[in-house]
C-alpha positions in Angstrom: 137.7 159.8 58.0 138.3 158.3 61.4 139.2 162.0 62.7 135.9 163.3 63.7 137.7 165.6 66.6 137.0 169.0 64.8 134.9 171.8 66.5 133.8 175.0 65.4 135.7 177.9 67.2 134.8 181.7 66.9 138.0 184.0 65.8 138.0 187.1 67.7 139.7 189.5 65.0 142.8 191.6 65.6 141.3 194.7 65.0 139.1 194.1 68.4 142.1 193.3 70.6 143.3 196.3 72.1 146.9 197.4 71.5 147.8 198.0 75.0 147.4 194.3 76.2 150.4 193.2 77.9 149.9 189.1 78.3 148.5 187.0 75.5 147.4 183.2 76.0 149.8 180.9 75.9 148.7 177.0 75.7 151.0 174.6 75.0 148.3 172.2 74.1 147.0 174.6 71.1 150.5 174.6 69.5 150.6 170.7 69.9 147.2 170.6 68.5 147.9 173.1 65.6 150.9 171.4 64.7 149.5 167.7 64.6 145.8 168.5 63.0 145.9 172.2 61.6 142.7 174.3 61.8 140.5 174.2 59.0 139.1 177.8 58.1 135.8 177.5 56.4 135.4 181.5 56.6 137.0 184.5 57.9 135.0 184.1 61.3 135.1 180.7 61.9 137.6 177.8 62.5 137.4 174.1 62.8 139.9 173.5 65.8 140.9 170.2 67.2 138.6 169.1 70.3 140.6 169.0 73.5 138.2 166.7 75.4 139.6 163.1 75.8 137.1 160.5 74.6 135.7 158.0 76.7 136.4 154.4 76.5 133.3 153.5 74.8 134.3 156.1 72.1 137.7 154.4 71.7 135.7 150.9 71.0 133.8 152.6 68.8 136.9 154.1 66.9 138.2 150.5 66.5 135.2 149.3 65.0 134.9 151.7 62.6 138.9 151.2 61.9 138.2 147.7 61.1 135.0 148.8 58.9 136.8 151.2 57.1 139.7 148.5 56.0 136.8 146.2 54.8 134.8 148.5 53.3 137.4 150.5 51.5 139.0 147.0 50.3 142.2 147.5 51.7 144.8 145.1 51.4 146.2 143.1 54.1 149.7 142.7 52.8 151.9 144.6 50.1 151.7 148.6 49.0 148.2 149.7 49.4 147.5 153.4 49.6 144.0 153.1 51.1 145.5 151.1 54.2 148.3 153.6 54.5 145.8 156.5 54.7 143.5 155.0 56.9 146.7 153.9 59.6 147.5 157.9 59.0 144.3 158.9 60.2 144.4 156.6 63.3 147.8 157.9 64.2 146.9 161.3 63.8 143.8 160.8 66.3 146.4 158.9 68.7 148.5 162.0 68.6 145.5 164.0 69.4 144.5 162.1 72.6 148.0 161.7 73.7 148.4 165.7 73.1 145.6 166.0 75.6 147.3 164.1 78.3 150.4 165.4 78.2 151.4 168.3 75.3 155.1 167.4 75.4 154.5 163.9 74.6 152.0 164.9 71.9 154.8 166.8 70.2 157.5 164.1 70.5 154.7 161.5 68.9 154.5 164.4 66.2 158.0 164.6 65.5 158.4 160.8 65.2 155.5 160.7 62.6 157.5 163.7 60.5 160.8 161.8 60.9 158.9 158.6 59.5 157.7 160.1 56.7 161.1 162.2 55.9 162.7 158.6 55.9 160.1 157.0 53.7 160.4 159.9 51.1 164.1 159.5 51.1 163.9 156.0 50.8 161.9 156.3 47.9 163.7 158.9 46.2 166.8 156.4 46.7 165.0 153.8 45.1 163.9 155.6 42.0 167.3 156.9 41.6 168.7 153.3 41.8 166.4 152.3 39.6 167.2 154.9 36.7 171.2 154.6 37.6 170.4 150.8 36.7 168.8 151.6 33.4 171.4 154.0 32.6 174.1 151.6 33.1 172.0 149.1 30.9 172.1 151.4 28.1 175.6 152.3 28.5 176.8 148.8 28.4 174.8 148.1 25.4 176.3 151.4 23.9 179.7 150.3 24.8 179.3 146.8 23.1 178.2 148.6 20.2 181.1 150.8 20.2 183.6 147.6 20.7 182.0 146.1 17.6 182.6 149.4 15.4 185.6 149.4 16.6 186.7 145.8 15.8 184.9 146.5 12.5 187.6 149.3 12.0 190.4 146.9 13.0 189.3 144.7 10.4 189.0 147.0 7.8 192.6 148.4 8.4 194.3 144.7 8.3 192.3 144.1 5.4 193.2 147.1 3.6 197.1 146.8 4.3 198.3 150.3 5.2 195.3 152.1 6.9 194.3 155.7 5.8 194.8 158.7 8.1 190.9 159.0 8.6 190.5 155.4 10.2 193.0 155.9 12.6 191.4 159.1 14.0 187.9 157.2 13.8 189.4 154.4 16.1 191.0 156.8 18.5 187.7 158.7 18.7 185.6 155.6 19.5 188.2 154.2 22.2 187.9 157.7 23.9 183.8 157.2 23.9 184.5 154.2 25.3 186.8 155.3 27.8 184.0 158.3 28.6 181.2 155.5 29.1 183.3 153.3 31.5 184.3 156.5 33.6 180.6 157.4 33.6 179.7 154.3 34.9 182.3 154.3 37.8 180.9 157.9 38.9 177.2 156.4 38.8 178.2 153.6 40.9 179.9 155.6 43.6 177.2 158.1 43.5 174.7 155.5 44.3 176.8 153.9 47.1 177.2 157.4 48.9 173.1 157.7 48.4 172.6 154.2 49.8 175.1 154.9 52.6 173.4 158.4 53.5 169.7 156.5 53.8 171.3 154.0 56.0 172.5 156.8 58.7 169.2 158.3 58.3 167.5 154.7 59.2 170.0 154.1 62.2 169.1 157.9 63.4 165.2 156.9 63.3 165.9 153.6 65.2 168.2 155.4 67.7 165.8 158.1 68.4 163.2 155.3 68.8 165.2 153.5 71.4 165.6 157.0 73.1 161.8 157.7 73.2 161.5 153.9 74.7 164.3 154.3 77.3 162.9 157.8 78.2 159.3 156.0 79.1 157.3 157.4 76.0 155.5 154.4 75.3 155.8 152.6 71.8 153.2 153.7 69.5 151.4 150.1 69.1 150.9 150.1 72.9 149.2 153.8 72.9 145.7 152.7 72.2 146.0 149.9 74.5 146.6 152.5 77.4 144.2 154.9 76.3 141.6 152.3 76.7 142.8 151.4 80.2 142.5 155.1 81.3 
């Protein structure tokens, strides 16, 4: 694990705090740290909370070496989808948020919001892809079923022409098959419209994330890929 920033902290039980206390400690860093790295509760008296001490430059170099070692040791893929590489990068980004939060709690909360928005966007995109695959499979099945119904309808028409005057039952079956074909075509049309609307919504989410990233850069918040370099220089 890349994050080794937890330190033990003794909890003060609520029963030992006086009811008449007027002020309560309010530290922005604590709130920001609890959002980015929630405390770990080994028991009811102790908590492992995030360390509030900024590591020196040597520790940053050691973190970089450990990051590269983790990628090689766990055999993370360089390209393509790799859950191992994603997990290691998530840990590195959490450590980066921790160090930024120590210097500026507001900036740390902003990075935390960016992280959550990116995860939300990725979840929405993954859901859209799964839904698109499902709709495509349903459309393929509907096309096959429609062709089968058309073939059955053609067979009924051929029976009608060969029998001369068609019986009433054949005419009713033909009407039923035509209605089923019409319903299948309408279902395919509705699914296509719903898929287009879903893609439009995902595109709007992506544009919102990009606009927020541009706004962060214009307001002076450094880009994520430059934050590690800035921490090394400090």
